KEKE-640983 format. One record per atom (N, C-alpha, C, CB): x, y, z; residue in one letter. Coordinates in steps of 0.02 Angstrom, whole numbers, padded with zeros to 5 digits, always signed. Each point is the difference from the previous one (the first is absolute). Glycine has a CB too. Layout:
BEGIN
XYZA
...
end
This chain:
BEGIN
+00041-00059+00000M
-00041+00059+00000M
+00044+00063+00000M
-00091-00063+00060M
+00147+00064-00023G
+00045+00056-00002G
-00019+00056+00048G
+00022-00029-00115G
-00071+00019+00158I
-00019+00052+00048I
+00035-00015+00065I
-00112+00018-00055I
+00143+00033+00083H
+00038-00006+00062H
-00030+00047+00052H
+00105-00030-00064H
-00118+00004+00125V
-00025+00041+00055V
+00057+00013+00048V
-00117-00048-00011V
+00122+00111+00032R
+00053+00018+00048R
-00026+00049+00051R
+00087-00020-00087R
-00056+00018+00146K
-00014+00050+00051K
+00035+00063-00022K
-00010-00087+00093K
-00025+00143-00088A
+00028+00063-00022A
-00001+00050+00058A
-00040-00022-00118A
+00071+00079+00107G
+00003+00053+00050G
-00029+00064-00026G
+00101-00054+00049G
-00097+00105-00007I
-00027+00066-00018I
+00028+00025-00067I
-00012+00026+00122I
+00074-00042-00137A
+00030+00022-00063A
-00038-00027-00061A
+00111+00005+00057A
-00148-00060-00048D
-00038-00030-00055D
-00073+00019+00000D
+00079-00095+00003D
-00098+00139+00041L
-00071+00017+00008L
-00031+00027-00064L
+00023+00023+00120L
+00014+00015-00158S
-00028+00028-00062S
-00019-00056-00049S
+00069+00103+00015S
-00034-00159-00013K
-00018-00057-00043K
-00067-00029+00021K
+00123-00025-00019K
-00134+00019+00085A
-00063-00025+00025A
-00057+00048-00018A
+00060-00059+00095A
-00048+00124-00087V
-00051+00050-00017V
-00016-00002-00074V
+00040+00073+00094V
+00009-00085-00136Y
-00012-00008-00072Y
-00051-00057-00011Y
+00117+00042-00027Y
-00105-00099+00060V
-00046-00057-00007V
-00069+00020+00024V
+00095-00082+00015V
-00100+00110+00044L
-00065+00018+00029L
-00039+00046-00046L
+00049-00012+00114L
-00015+00058-00146N
-00034+00048-00045N
-00020-00030-00067N
+00065+00089+00055N
-00048-00152-00066H
-00020-00035-00061H
-00046-00060+00015H
+00107+00037-00053H
-00134-00039+00113I
-00048-00052+00019I
-00070+00029-00013I
+00079-00051+00089I
-00117+00023-00135P
-00064+00030-00018P
-00052+00002+00056P
+00023-00038-00115P
-00017-00005+00164E
-00049-00002+00054E
+00006+00060+00048E
+00001-00124-00009E
+00057+00157+00009F
+00009+00058+00044F
-00029+00062-00034F
+00104-00050+00050F
-00142+00088-00012D
-00034+00058-00030D
+00033+00067+00017D
-00104-00066+00006D
+00164+00063+00023S
+00037+00062+00013S
+00074-00011-00012S
-00087+00035+00086S
+00122+00020-00097L
+00072-00005-00011L
+00037-00002+00067L
-00013+00062-00109L
+00069-00096+00108F
+00043-00002+00059F
+00063+00040-00015F
-00045-00114+00034F
+00072+00144+00018Y
+00061+00040-00007Y
+00053-00028+00047Y
-00067+00103-00033Y
+00128-00106+00008T
+00054-00029+00040T
+00006+00032+00068T
+00060-00026-00106T
-00063+00093+00110K
+00007+00034+00064K
-00057-00017+00047K
+00061+00093-00058K
-00121-00101+00031Q
-00058-00017+00041Q
+00009-00070+00030Q
-00074+00072-00073Q
+00094-00120+00034V
+00010-00068+00024V
+00059-00002+00048V
-00047-00047-00108V
+00101+00081+00091Q
+00059+00001+00043Q
-00016+00029+00068Q
+00072+00011-00102Q
-00113+00040+00106A
-00018+00031+00064A
-00034-00050+00045A
-00011+00111-00057A
-00030-00154+00030K
-00034-00050+00040K
+00049-00054+00023K
-00106+00022-00063K
+00152-00042+00021L
+00046-00054+00017L
+00055+00022+00048L
-00023-00049-00111L
+00042+00111+00109E
+00055+00024+00043E
-00018-00003+00074E
+00036+00073-00092E
-00100-00078+00108K
-00022+00002+00069K
+00003-00067+00036K
-00073+00092-00033K
+00086-00146-00004S
+00000-00066+00032S
+00040-00051-00041S
-00112+00026+00050S
+00115-00087-00024E
+00031-00054-00038E
-00043-00013-00062E
+00050-00053+00106E
-00018+00035-00160F
-00038-00014-00061F
+00033-00056-00039F
-00040+00119-00005F
+00001-00146-00041I
+00024-00052-00046I
-00019+00025-00070I
-00012-00097+00085I
+00061+00102-00128L
-00011+00020-00069L
+00028-00056-00044L
+00006+00125+00027L
-00050-00154-00066L
+00020-00054-00046L
-00012+00023-00072L
-00028-00088+00087L
+00075+00073-00130L
-00007+00014-00072L
+00007-00064-00040L
+00046+00116+00018L
-00089-00124-00066A
+00007-00054-00049A
+00023+00033-00065A
-00090-00074+00054A
+00143+00047-00083E
+00028+00030-00060E
+00006-00051-00056E
+00062+00082+00072E
-00070-00058-00132F
+00010-00040-00060F
+00048+00039-00045F
-00117-00056+00009F
+00172+00025-00027A
+00051+00033-00042A
+00022+00066+00031A
-00050-00054-00102A
+00054+00055+00169G
+00024+00059+00035G
-00051+00055+00009G
+00108-00028-00044G
-00169+00017+00021K
-00052+00052+00006K
-00054-00023+00050K
+00022+00039-00119K
-00049+00007+00160P
-00050-00019+00049P
-00066-00019-00033P
+00055+00076+00083P
-00083-00132-00061V
-00065-00023-00027V
-00052-00012+00055V
+00062-00052-00095V
-00039+00053+00158A
-00046-00009+00056A
+00035+00023+00063A
-00057-00098-00057A
+00016+00112+00108C
+00029+00020+00064C
-00048-00017+00057C
+00064+00092-00057C
-00037-00090+00117K
-00039-00009+00061K
+00032+00045+00052K
-00035-00120-00028K
-00005+00161+00061I
+00023+00044+00053I
-00040-00015+00063I
+00034+00090-00083I
+00000-00105+00136A
-00031-00014+00065A
+00037+00038+00053A
-00038-00115-00038A
+00003+00134+00091Y
+00034+00036+00054Y
-00034-00012+00067Y
+00037+00087-00082Y
-00003-00068+00134N
-00025-00010+00068N
-00049+00056+00018N
+00109-00059+00034N
-00169+00052-00057R
-00051+00053+00008R
-00030+00001+00070R
-00026-00011-00121R
+00013-00048+00149Y
-00040-00003+00061Y
+00042-00011+00064Y
-00092-00044-00070Y
+00154+00026+00063Y
+00044-00013+00057Y
-00030-00051+00048Y
+00045+00117-00011Y
-00074-00168-00018D
-00032-00053+00040D
+00028-00070-00016D
-00103+00070+00006D
+00161-00072-00039G
+00029-00063-00020G
-00018-00020-00072G
-00003-00035+00119G
-00037+00077-00151S
-00020-00015-00070S
+00037+00047-00047S
-00113-00040+00038S
+00120+00017-00100V
+00025+00043-00053V
-00060+00012-00047V
+00122-00044+00009V
-00131+00106-00029Y
-00057+00019-00042Y
+00021-00002-00073Y
-00048+00072+00092Y
+00018-00116-00130S
+00013-00005-00072S
-00039+00056-00033S
+00020-00127+00005S
+00015+00182-00018W
-00033+00063-00018W
-00014+00005-00075W
+00057+00052+00096W
-00006-00056-00137L
-00008+00010-00071L
+00037-00054-00039L
-00012+00124+00018L
-00013-00139-00075G
+00034-00048-00043G
-00040-00013-00062G
+00053-00052+00099G
-00020+00020-00146G
-00035-00018-00061G
+00049-00027-00052G
-00086+00086+00023G
+00057-00116-00073V
+00037-00029-00056V
-00024+00034-00064V
+00015-00113+00060V
+00031+00136-00101L
-00019+00031-00063L
-00040-00051-00042L
+00102+00075+00003L
-00155-00053-00036P
-00044-00046-00037P
+00035-00051-00046P
-00082+00090+00006P
+00134-00071-00044P
+00030-00051-00044P
+00035-00057+00038P
+00015+00090-00083P
-00003-00081+00148F
+00036-00050+00038F
-00045-00039+00049F
+00101+00072-00010F
-00165-00061+00005R
-00047-00035+00044R
-00010-00072-00023R
-00058+00109+00025R
+00036-00149+00021R
-00014-00072-00011R
+00064-00039-00017R
-00116+00030-00039R
+00172-00006+00065Q
+00064-00033-00010Q
+00033-00018+00066Q
+00014+00062-00108Q
-00051-00056+00163G
+00026-00017+00065G
+00038+00056+00035G
+00007-00114-00041G
-00009+00174+00014V
+00038+00055+00029V
-00029+00020+00068V
+00030+00041-00116V
-00095-00035+00120A
-00031+00018+00065A
+00016-00052+00053A
-00093+00059-00061A
+00093-00122+00041E
+00018-00054+00047E
+00072+00008+00024E
-00083-00077-00057E
+00128+00093+00012M
+00070+00010+00019M
+00007+00058+00049M
+00037-00046-00111M
-00073+00101+00097L
+00001+00057+00046L
-00027-00020+00069L
-00013+00079-00098L
-00042-00115+00098H
-00030-00022+00063H
+00048-00044+00040H
-00114+00007-00053H
+00144-00055+00020E
+00047-00045+00034E
+00059+00039+00029E
-00034-00093-00077E
+00058+00141+00040N
+00055+00041+00025N
-00022+00045+00057N
+00051-00002-00114N
-00112+00027+00111L
-00026+00041+00054L
-00006-00041+00064L
-00062+00071-00082L
+00035-00131+00077V
-00006-00044+00059V
+00069-00014+00029V
-00105-00052-00048V
+00151+00034+00005R
+00068-00017+00023R
+00033+00060+00035R
+00011-00083-00094R
-00016+00142+00064E
+00030+00060+00029E
-00036+00022+00063E
+00037+00034-00114E
-00102-00040+00116A
-00038+00019+00061A
+00020-00046+00058A
-00096+00041-00071A
+00104-00105+00058K
+00022-00046+00053K
+00071+00017+00021K
-00075-00090-00046K
+00118+00106-00002R
+00069+00017+00016R
+00004+00061+00046R
+00036-00049-00111R
-00083+00095+00100Q
-00003+00061+00041Q
-00043-00010+00063Q
+00016+00069-00104Q
-00035-00130+00118F
-00037-00019+00060F
-00071+00027+00004F
+00109-00004+00056F
-00139+00019-00113F
-00071+00017+00001F
-00040-00064+00012F
+00018+00099-00079F
-00074-00093+00112Q
-00041-00058+00017Q
-00059-00010-00049Q
+00032+00017+00118Q
-00048+00035-00155S
-00055-00005-00048S
+00007+00052-00055S
-00075-00044+00091S
+00036+00033-00143I
-00004+00048-00056I
-00072+00022-00004I
+00097-00055-00065I
-00107+00120+00058R
-00067+00028-00007R
-00004+00038-00066R
-00013+00008+00126R
-00047-00006-00154L
-00012+00040-00060L
-00072+00023-00002L
+00090-00062-00061L
-00103+00113+00021K
-00067+00024-00012K
-00009+00006-00076K
-00005+00063+00111K
-00056-00075-00133T
-00015+00008-00070T
-00073+00021-00007T
+00088-00086-00033T
-00106+00106-00025R
-00071+00016-00014R
-00035-00063-00022R
+00029+00119-00032R
-00093-00120+00045N
-00042-00058-00017N
+00001-00015-00075N
-00073+00028+00097N
+00088+00021-00137Q
-00001-00009-00073Q
+00062-00037-00027Q
-00067+00104-00007Q
+00118-00112+00047H
+00062-00032-00024H
-00001-00075+00013H
+00062+00107+00021H
-00104-00141-00059N
-00010-00072+00009N
+00064-00041-00007N
-00114+00015-00043N
+00156+00003-00005A
+00061-00039-00011A
+00045+00001+00062A
-00006+00027-00123A
+00013+00032+00155L
+00041+00004+00060L
-00033-00038+00058L
+00043+00111-00038L
-00108-00106+00045L
-00035-00036+00053L
+00010-00076-00008L
-00085+00093+00007L
+00076-00118-00066I
+00008-00072-00013I
+00073-00020+00012I
-00094+00002-00084I
+00140+00038+00060F
+00072-00014+00009F
+00015-00006+00075F
+00028+00062-00107F
-00050-00013+00146A
+00015+00001+00071A
-00032-00059+00037A
+00008+00125-00005A
-00070-00139-00009L
-00035-00055+00033L
+00033-00067-00015L
-00106+00066-00004L
+00128-00075-00058K
+00033-00063-00019K
+00068-00009+00034K
-00059+00006-00110K
+00088+00048+00135R
+00066-00004+00031R
-00002+00006+00075R
+00046+00048-00103R
-00104-00058+00133G
-00005-00005+00072G
-00021+00063+00037G
+00085-00083-00011G
-00103+00136-00026F
-00027+00059+00033F
-00072-00014+00021F
+00075+00075-00067F
-00097-00041+00119H
-00069-00005+00024H
-00028+00070+00005H
+00025-00107+00064H
-00089+00114-00077I
-00033+00065+00006I
-00002+00017+00074I
-00070-00018-00106I
+00095+00077+00122S
+00003+00021+00070S
-00038+00065+00013S
+00110-00056+00008S
-00136+00087-00060G
-00038+00061+00010G
-00034+00022-00065G
+00078+00033+00090G
-00128+00009-00081F
-00039+00025-00058F
-00024+00070+00016F
-00035-00118-00033F
+00046+00164-00013T
-00024+00068+00007T
-00046+00014-00059T
+00105+00038+00062T
-00171-00034-00049P
-00047+00010-00055P
+00003+00071-00028P
-00074-00086+00051P
+00060+00091-00115C
-00008+00064-00035C
-00068+00000-00033C
+00126+00012-00019C
-00150+00047+00003E
-00065+00006-00033E
-00003-00042-00063E
-00013+00115+00047E
+00065-00111-00088N
+00006-00042-00059N
+00038-00063+00023N
-00001+00100-00083N
-00033-00156+00089Y
+00029-00060+00031Y
+00066-00023-00032Y
-00115-00033+00029Y
+00126+00047-00093I
+00063-00022-00030I
+00060+00040+00026I
-00063-00035-00102I
+00050+00094+00131D
+00053+00040+00030D
+00012-00018+00073D
-00028+00091-00080D
-00013-00134+00109S
+00010-00020+00070S
+00069-00030+00008S
-00124-00021+00013S
+00153+00030+00046R
+00068-00024+00014R
-00003-00067+00036R
+00042+00119+00006R
-00001-00164-00027I
+00006-00065+00031I
+00071-00005+00028I
-00086-00054-00078I
+00091+00038+00142E
+00064-00009+00033E
+00014-00075+00006E
-00013+00110+00064E
+00075-00130-00079L
+00019-00070+00004L
+00065-00005+00041L
-00056-00026-00111L
+00065-00031+00143S
+00061-00012+00037S
+00022-00073-00007S
-00031+00092+00081S
+00096-00102-00073M
+00030-00066-00007M
+00050-00008+00056M
-00016-00001-00126M
+00009-00052+00165N
+00046-00016+00053N
+00063-00030-00028N
-00096-00017+00080N
+00154+00037-00056L
+00063-00025-00025L
+00032-00053+00045L
+00016+00110-00053L
-00049-00129+00107K
+00028-00049+00046K
-00004-00070-00028K
-00031+00073+00094K
end
């Protein structure tokens, strides 16, 4: 396949932001300084998937709640690289790195309309842990968590 996943640092953040800004499911633009400001406040995990040296997917997680969990905040795979196991590789690397950093669980939130992410998470051991309704039910937020023990 030729796709390589690696742990990255703040110096690579612009590559992750490039990916995020080319994910069609996101309805707003991300800016490197905006993302960096959030990550500078706590421990974080930044993963990049690259093909031929170019970023094709990313995952950003950070210590949002300070409760032993890492919050899987942003991520995605560029459309031409989907259904090739890239999201699975990112997930496996996130789990491995979260355990290495002694996190006890992974948490994430998504909108009810993102069926692919919901199915992906449930198939990998996440459980629904919260729900925030919105007037338009597809915009309702679903919280999921996965124990790492």
